ZAMARGU-4260 file (C-alpha; in steps of 0.2 Angstrom, whole numbers, plus 5000, padded with zeros to 4 digits):
<rodrens>
0) 5017/5114/4880 | 5006/5116/4895 | 5001/5134/4900 | 5014/5136/4914 | 5028/5133/4902
5) 5021/5145/4888 | 5019/5158/4902 | 5037/5156/4908 | 5043/5156/4890 | 5035/5173/4888
10) 5042/5179/4905 | 5060/5174/4899 | 5057/5184/4883 | 5051/5200/4894 | 5069/5199/4903
15) 5077/5198/4886 | 5067/5212/4878 | 5065/5224/4893 | 5080/5221/4903 | 5092/5213/4891
20) 5095/5199/4903 | 5094/5180/4901 | 5089/5172/4917 | 5088/5153/4923 | 5070/5147/4919
25) 5070/5137/4936 | 5068/5154/4946 | 5053/5157/4937 | 5039/5151/4949 | 5020/5150/4946
30) 5006/5146/4959 | 4987/5145/4959 | 4980/5162/4962 | 4971/5165/4978 | 4952/5165/4978
35) 4949/5183/4983 | 4960/5190/4968 | 4956/5190/4950 | 4965/5177/4939 | 4971/5159/4938
40) 4990/5159/4938 | 5001/5170/4950 | 5019/5173/4946 | 5030/5176/4962 | 5040/5191/4959
45) 5052/5192/4974 | 5067/5182/4966 | 5066/5193/4950 | 5069/5208/4958 | 5089/5206/4959
50) 5088/5206/4940 | 5076/5219/4937 | 5084/5231/4951 | 5065/5236/4954 | 5053/5232/4968
55) 5043/5216/4968 | 5028/5227/4964 | 5036/5237/4950 | 5043/5220/4943 | 5026/5213/4943
60) 5019/5228/4933 | 5033/5228/4920 | 5030/5209/4917 | 5012/5211/4916 | 5012/5225/4903
65) 5024/5214/4893 | 5013/5198/4894 | 4997/5208/4890 | 5005/5216/4875 | 5015/5200/4868
70) 5005/5184/4876 | 4989/5183/4865 | 4980/5172/4879 | 4984/5184/4894 | 4970/5197/4895
75) 4972/5205/4911 | 4984/5207/4926 | 4984/5214/4944 | 4999/5215/4956 | 4997/5212/4974
80) 5013/5214/4986 | 5024/5207/4974 | 5013/5194/4966 | 5008/5196/4948 | 4990/5188/4945
85) 4986/5184/4928 | 4969/5182/4919 | 4969/5170/4904 | 4957/5173/4890 | 4941/5162/4887
90) 4947/5158/4870 | 4962/5149/4878 | 4951/5140/4890 | 4938/5133/4877 | 4951/5129/4865
95) 4960/5119/4879 | 4943/5111/4883 | 4940/5105/4865 | 4958/5099/4864 | 4956/5088/4880
100) 4939/5081/4874 | 4948/5074/4858 | 4964/5068/4866 | 4965/5050/4870 | 4973/5046/4886
105) 4974/5064/4891 | 4988/5069/4903 | 4997/5052/4901 | 5015/5052/4898 | 5025/5046/4883
110) 5034/5029/4883 | 5049/5030/4893 | 5056/5014/4888 | 5060/5009/4906 | 5054/4995/4917
115) 5049/4997/4934 | 5044/4982/4947 | 5032/4985/4959 | 5032/4973/4973 | 5017/4973/4985
120) 5005/4962/4995 | 5019/4950/5000 | 5008/4940/5013 | 5014/4927/5025 | 5006/4910/5023
125) 5002/4908/5041 | 4987/4921/5042 | 4974/4929/5031 | 4976/4947/5025 | 4970/4961/5036
130) 4966/4979/5036 | 4985/4983/5034 | 4987/4972/5020 | 4973/4981/5011 | 4982/4998/5012
135) 4998/4989/5005 | 4988/4980/4991 | 4979/4996/4986 | 4994/5007/4987 | 5005/4995/4976
140) 4991/4992/4963 | 4987/5011/4961 | 5006/5015/4961 | 5008/5003/4946 | 4994/5010/4937
145) 5000/5028/4940 | 5018/5023/4933 | 5010/5015/4919 | 5001/5031/4915 | 5017/5040/4916
150) 5024/5029/4903 | 5034/5016/4911 | 5033/4997/4908 | 5027/4990/4925 | 5028/4972/4933
155) 5016/4970/4948 | 5025/4957/4959 | 5020/4947/4974 | 5033/4939/4984 | 5025/4926/4995
160) 5033/4924/5012 | 5029/4905/5012 | 5043/4898/5023 | 5051/4903/5040 | 5048/4901/5058
165) 5030/4909/5058 | 5024/4897/5045 | 5031/4883/5057 | 5021/4890/5071 | 5005/4888/5062
170) 5011/4870/5056 | 5016/4865/5073 | 4998/4870/5080 | 4990/4861/5067 | 5000/4845/5072
175) 4995/4847/5090 | 4977/4853/5089 | 4971/4852/5071 | 4963/4835/5072 | 4965/4833/5053
180) 4953/4848/5049 | 4953/4856/5032 | 4944/4870/5025 | 4930/4861/5019 | 4927/4852/5035
185) 4930/4868/5046 | 4920/4879/5034 | 4934/4891/5034 | 4945/4899/5020 | 4962/4891/5019
190) 4970/4907/5024 | 4959/4909/5039 | 4962/4890/5045 | 4980/4893/5045 | 4978/4911/5055
195) 4968/4902/5067 | 4982/4889/5071 | 4995/4904/5071 | 4984/4913/5085 | 4983/4896/5094
200) 5002/4895/5094 | 5005/4912/5101 | 4991/4909/5114 | 5001/4892/5119 | 5017/4902/5121
205) 5008/4914/5132 | 5000/4901/5142 | 5017/4891/5144 | 5025/4908/5149 | 5013/4910/5164
210) 5014/4892/5169 | 5033/4893/5169 | 5034/4910/5177 | 5020/4907/5190 | 5019/4888/5194
215) 5031/4877/5185 | 5047/4885/5191 | 5045/4877/5208 | 5040/4860/5201 | 5056/4860/5189
220) 5067/4865/5204 | 5060/4851/5215 | 5064/4837/5202 | 5081/4845/5196 | 5091/4835/5208
225) 5083/4818/5203 | 5088/4822/5185 | 5106/4828/5190 | 5108/4812/5201 | 5102/4800/5187
230) 5087/4795/5196 | 5076/4801/5181 | 5080/4798/5162 | 5075/4812/5150 | 5059/4801/5146
235) 5055/4799/5164 | 5057/4818/5167 | 5045/4822/5154 | 5032/4810/5162 | 5035/4816/5179
240) 5034/4835/5172 | 5017/4830/5162 | 5011/4823/5179 | 5014/4837/5189 | 5006/4849/5177
245) 4991/4839/5175 | 4989/4840/5194 | 4992/4859/5195 | 4979/4860/5181 | 4967/4850/5191
250) 4970/4861/5207 | 4968/4878/5197 | 4952/4877/5186 | 4955/4894/5180 | 4971/4889/5171
255) 4968/4886/5152 | 4970/4868/5148 | 4985/4861/5137 | 4984/4844/5130 | 4999/4839/5138
260) 4999/4820/5132 | 5001/4828/5113 | 5016/4838/5119 | 5022/4822/5127 | 5020/4812/5110
265) 5027/4826/5101 | 5043/4827/5111 | 5047/4809/5113 | 5039/4800/5097 | 5038/4812/5083
270) 5055/4812/5075 | 5050/4823/5059 | 5050/4838/5072 | 5063/4835/5086 | 5077/4820/5086
275) 5081/4822/5105 | 5069/4827/5118 | 5085/4829/5129 | 5087/4846/5119 | 5071/4853/5128
280) 5075/4845/5145 | 5091/4854/5146 | 5083/4870/5140 | 5068/4869/5154 | 5081/4865/5167
285) 5090/4882/5165 | 5086/4894/5179 | 5070/4904/5176 | 5071/4922/5172 | 5056/4931/5178
290) 5060/4945/5165 | 5062/4934/5150 | 5051/4939/5134 | 5036/4928/5129 | 5046/4919/5115
295) 5062/4916/5123 | 5061/4901/5135 | 5046/4891/5128 | 5047/4873/5123 | 5034/4876/5109
300) 5045/4889/5100 | 5060/4877/5101 | 5049/4864/5092 | 5045/4877/5079 | 5063/4881/5077
305) 5067/4863/5075 | 5053/4861/5062 | 5061/4876/5052 | 5078/4865/5053 | 5069/4850/5047
310) 5060/4860/5033 | 5078/4867/5026 | 5083/4849/5027 | 5070/4842/5015 | 5061/4832/5028
315) 5047/4823/5019 | 5034/4824/5032 | 5036/4842/5037 | 5037/4847/5018 | 5021/4837/5015
320) 5012/4847/5028 | 5019/4863/5023 | 5013/4860/5005 | 4995/4856/5011 | 4993/4870/5022
325) 5001/4882/5009 | 4990/4876/4995 | 4975/4880/5006 | 4981/4898/5010 | 4985/4901/4992
330) 4967/4898/4987 | 4961/4909/5001 | 4972/4923/4996 | 4966/4923/4978 | 4948/4924/4984
335) 4951/4939/4993 | 4963/4947/4978 | 4948/4944/4966 | 4936/4952/4979 | 4947/4968/4981
340) 4951/4969/4963 | 4970/4968/4963 | 4982/4958/4952 | 5000/4953/4949 | 5010/4949/4934
345) 5023/4938/4944 | 5024/4928/4959 | 5040/4924/4968 | 5040/4913/4983 | 5053/4913/4996
350) 5054/4894/4998 | 5062/4895/4979 | 5072/4910/4982 | 5080/4909/5001 | 5094/4898/4994
355) 5099/4910/4982 | 5102/4923/4996 | 5114/4910/5003 | 5123/4910/4987 | 5125/4929/4988
360) 5131/4926/5006 | 5145/4915/4999 | 5149/4927/4986 | 5150/4940/4999 | 5161/4931/5010
365) 5174/4927/4997 | 5175/4945/4992 | 5177/4951/5010 | 5159/4961/5010 | 5154/4949/5024
370) 5163/4941/5039 | 5160/4927/5050 | 5160/4928/5069 | 5167/4914/5081 | 5150/4906/5083
375) 5148/4903/5064 | 5136/4917/5061 | 5139/4928/5045 | 5138/4948/5046 | 5141/4963/5037
380) 5148/4979/5044 | 5138/4995/5040 | 5143/5007/5052 | 5152/5019/5038 | 5135/5019/5030
385) 5127/5025/5047 | 5119/5008/5050 | 5127/4995/5060 | 5131/4977/5059 | 5119/4966/5052
390) 5116/4947/5053 | 5115/4939/5036 | 5116/4920/5041 | 5113/4912/5058 | 5126/4900/5065
395) 5115/4885/5061 | 5114/4890/5043 | 5097/4896/5042 | 5092/4912/5033 | 5086/4927/5040
400) 5074/4940/5031 | 5088/4949/5023 | 5096/4933/5016 | 5081/4929/5005 | 5079/4948/5000
405) 5097/4948/4993 | 5094/4933/4982 | 5077/4938/4976 | 5083/4955/4972 | 5096/4946/4960
410) 5083/4935/4953 | 5072/4950/4949 | 5086/4960/4941 | 5090/4944/4930 | 5072/4942/4925
415) 5068/4960/4921 | 5083/4971/4920 | 5073/4984/4930 | 5077/5002/4931 | 5068/5004/4948
420) 5062/4991/4960 | 5049/4997/4972 | 5045/4988/4988 | 5029/4993/4996 | 5031/4988/5013
425) 5026/4997/5031 | 5038/5009/5039 | 5043/4997/5052 | 5055/4990/5039 | 5064/5006/5035
430) 5080/5001/5042 | 5079/4983/5033 | 5078/4991/5017 | 5092/5004/5020 | 5102/4988/5024
435) 5097/4979/5008 | 5102/4994/4997 | 5119/4997/5007 | 5122/4978/5004 | 5119/4978/4986
440) 5130/4993/4984 | 5145/4985/4993 | 5141/4970/4982 | 5143/4981/4966 | 5126/4977/4959
445) 5121/4989/4945 | 5103/4990/4951 | 5107/4995/4969 | 5102/5014/4966 | 5086/5008/4958
450) 5080/5000/4975 | 5067/5011/4982 | 5056/5008/4998 | 5039/5014/4997 | 5037/5016/5016
455) 5019/5018/5022 | 5011/5022/5039 | 5001/5009/5048 | 4982/5009/5048 | 4974/5011/5066
460) 4955/5010/5070 | 4945/5019/5082 | 4947/5003/5094 | 4967/5004/5094 | 4981/4995/5085
465) 4979/4978/5078 | 4990/4963/5084 | 4990/4948/5072 | 4997/4936/5084 | 4984/4939/5097
470) 4970/4938/5084 | 4964/4956/5086 | 4967/4961/5067 | 4953/4967/5057 | 4951/4953/5044
475) 4951/4959/5026 | 4937/4949/5020 | 4926/4953/5034 | 4930/4972/5031 | 4925/4971/5014
480) 4909/4962/5017 | 4905/4976/5030 | 4908/4990/5018 | 4897/4981/5006 | 4883/4980/5018
485) 4885/4998/5024 | 4885/5004/5006 | 4869/4995/5003 | 4860/5002/5019 | 4866/5019/5015
490) 4861/5019/4997 | 4844/5011/5001 | 4841/5025/5014 | 4844/5039/5002 | 4833/5030/4988
495) 4847/5029/4975 | 4842/5012/4969 | 4823/5013/4969 | 4821/5008/4950 | 4837/4996/4949
500) 4836/4977/4947 | 4843/4966/4961 | 4858/4962/4950 | 4861/4981/4946 | 4859/4985/4965
505) 4871/4973/4970 | 4884/4978/4957 | 4882/4996/4964 | 4884/4991/4982 | 4900/4982/4976
510) 4906/4998/4968 | 4902/5010/4981 | 4908/4999/4996 | 4925/4994/4988 | 4926/5013/4981
515) 4924/5020/4999 | 4937/5008/5006 | 4950/5010/4993 | 4948/5030/4992 | 4949/5031/5010
520) 4965/5022/5011 | 4973/5031/4997 | 4969/5049/5000 | 4981/5049/5014 | 4999/5052/5010
525) 5007/5035/5010 | 5021/5040/5023 | 5008/5045/5036 | 5000/5034/5049 | 4982/5035/5047
530) 4966/5032/5056 | 4953/5022/5046 | 4934/5026/5050 | 4922/5014/5041 | 4907/5025/5044
535) 4915/5041/5038 | 4922/5032/5023 | 4905/5028/5015 | 4896/5045/5016 | 4890/5054/5001
540) 4897/5071/5006 | 4914/5076/5010 | 4931/5069/5004 | 4925/5051/5001 | 4924/5039/4987
545) 4905/5038/4986 | 4905/5057/4984 | 4916/5057/4969 | 4907/5041/4961 | 4890/5050/4964
550) 4897/5066/4955 | 4901/5054/4939 | 4885/5046/4940 | 4876/5063/4940 | 4887/5069/4924
555) 4882/5053/4916 | 4863/5056/4919 | 4866/5074/4911 | 4874/5067/4896 | 4860/5053/4894
560) 4847/5068/4895 | 4856/5078/4882 | 4856/5063/4870 | 4837/5061/4873 | 4833/5079/4869
565) 4842/5077/4853 | 4859/5086/4855 | 4869/5073/4845 | 4882/5084/4836 | 4899/5084/4842
570) 4900/5094/4858 | 4915/5103/4853 | 4907/5111/4838 | 4900/5127/4845 | 4904/5146/4842
575) 4915/5157/4855 | 4906/5161/4870 | 4910/5170/4886 | 4913/5158/4900 | 4906/5161/4918
580) 4919/5161/4931 | 4913/5144/4939 | 4915/5136/4922 | 4932/5143/4920 | 4936/5137/4937
585) 4932/5119/4931 | 4942/5120/4915 | 4956/5126/4925 | 4956/5111/4936 | 4955/5100/4920
590) 4971/5107/4914 | 4979/5103/4930 | 4979/5084/4927 | 4994/5081/4918 | 5005/5089/4931
595) 4997/5080/4945 | 4998/5064/4937 | 5017/5067/4934 | 5019/5073/4952 | 5010/5056/4958
600) 5022/5046/4948 | 5037/5055/4955 | 5031/5054/4972 | 5024/5037/4971 | 5008/5044/4979
605) 4991/5040/4974 | 4985/5053/4987 | 4989/5066/4974 | 4977/5059/4962 | 4964/5055/4976
610) 4964/5073/4982 | 4965/5080/4964 | 4949/5071/4958 | 4940/5077/4974 | 4943/5094/4971
615) 4939/5092/4953 | 4922/5084/4959 | 4920/5098/4971 | 4921/5112/4958 | 4910/5103/4945
620) 4895/5101/4959 | 4898/5120/4962 | 4895/5123/4944 | 4880/5111/4944 | 4872/5120/4959
625) 4876/5138/4953 | 4872/5137/4933 | 4858/5130/4924 | 4862/5118/4911 | 4846/5112/4901
630) 4837/5129/4905 | 4851/5138/4894 | 4842/5145/4878 | 4859/5149/4870 | 4864/5133/4861
635) 4882/5137/4862 | 4882/5139/4880 | 4872/5124/4883 | 4885/5115/4872 | 4900/5121/4882
640) 4893/5116/4899 | 4889/5099/4891 | 4907/5098/4885 | 4913/5103/4902 | 4902/5089/4910
645) 4908/5076/4897 | 4927/5080/4899 | 4925/5081/4919 | 4916/5063/4920 | 4928/5056/4909
650) 4943/5063/4920 | 4935/5058/4936 | 4933/5040/4928 | 4952/5040/4923 | 4957/5046/4940
655) 4947/5034/4949 | 4953/5020/4938 | 4971/5025/4942 | 4966/5022/4960 | 4959/5005/4957
660) 4941/5011/4959 | 4926/5009/4948 | 4913/5022/4945 | 4894/5020/4942 | 4885/5024/4927
665) 4869/5029/4936 | 4863/5031/4954
</rodrens>
């Protein structure tokens, strides 16, 4: 039983003995005593006055007298405007310190016999991981660690988005402009090679849009009569259009070049992508809308959509290219995962699960949960749930995102019978997951209430918002390498590796650089949007990973010195002593950990752990600055300070491990 529970028990006894009243324990509220007052725990008395029929101050006095008389660990009290501040005995704090030092996995919860799936990362195979993915991966990994520490069995799951229109965009650009390059020939990681072509595709869309809006509309209108009168066949139309575009390009040197001959070949000859060029002809011949969005009237997008249909039909050429490019990307992802120190217990692939979603749609149609519109598309009406109508299957039979999530949710439950399924996904998908849970409830799934969206805010940089399709994202690999370099520069300047071997120094830079990055991204509440400042994150002062890591290294140095001077007996074997206030403050913080860990698990918030361990490190550093350790002549006092150091160091290491962060033994 922790201290708050023990104090609550004595307060309940006070009401029974003094006022002959049984009260609800939930109305007893303790909080941390303010620094300007003596004590460590404060009882808020205002809600208790209706039972005592006394003022808040009188109620506090009465309870304080009872506690000092009956609770052996309460030595003094003071009342300030209805707040009862309690001073706990040194004996209690020292016994608590000794108990913590001998407890394996201090603060961890008992086995709850429940399984939780934490799904994170979930990358698209058309681009490399970026800064936003890093926050996702670090959140997911840390939440899994925290839940395990709270007694849950956890499956770390990665659902790879390896199919869809976005994948086809990269594939189409590769067909047009890849020239057979590979990761080896291009000297690019496979995920970066795919990302290069994804950006290229969207640049093509932008250029096509400019061409159509500003130049091509006149050319199209001038040759429309020839098509409509039959003077030009579709093939001849394409040839005429290409010729005119080439002339326009020659007369406009500033216009970005397109390899239009490859477009012509793709339109007319590459049957694995498009069966009939006429589809594009008819689309282009529609009147030009000067207000359309970039991705509404572009023949490259039509080709990508056609490629998606071919993929779903099992076209061998499309599937072969898809498999080749995805294999490159998977290898790139694994290299990044290893570098940033995250892992997974289970992988699912949308290419294997999207058909399961179609089966769920068929089930829902039969039961009346879904309905079909006149154009053949399938929808669900969620207006009663405060949502809207939601498309679950396009009229051409292809899946949308929610379709594949329906099937995957069933598959995960069949595989693991989870109590909770946590999706770590950015807050732009809040509506999506409300829809997912609502659909599963309507379908009567037993796990529907266990679906939880761990929604997190986006990461901004001092330079502004990132955009994947424009190639303005901060690449994860590049950022990690930059953090390691910055950690090396700062550490060398501070002279913290003067006696390190090259191997030891490089390991330290890795530990500090990744620690700085992870801590900075995790210390902010997941729900909040955040600004990532690389320079601030690597500082050795303030609320940063390196500050906490350095505190651990300092403690390990103190314990090594103790061993060198012969203090080998168990540190907890010493007589009773009187604690200094700063020593007691550190022990109070050590005692808070079990509750902090519990709250972090309930809130799915690594920020609770991050900010706790920062406060613990601050308190210890205050002790280090104010109190001499090795100049202490009184051996019990020396041992008590070493024990405080030992327990604090271990708990810092535990907390940082829960965040996925290593700590150095020396600096």
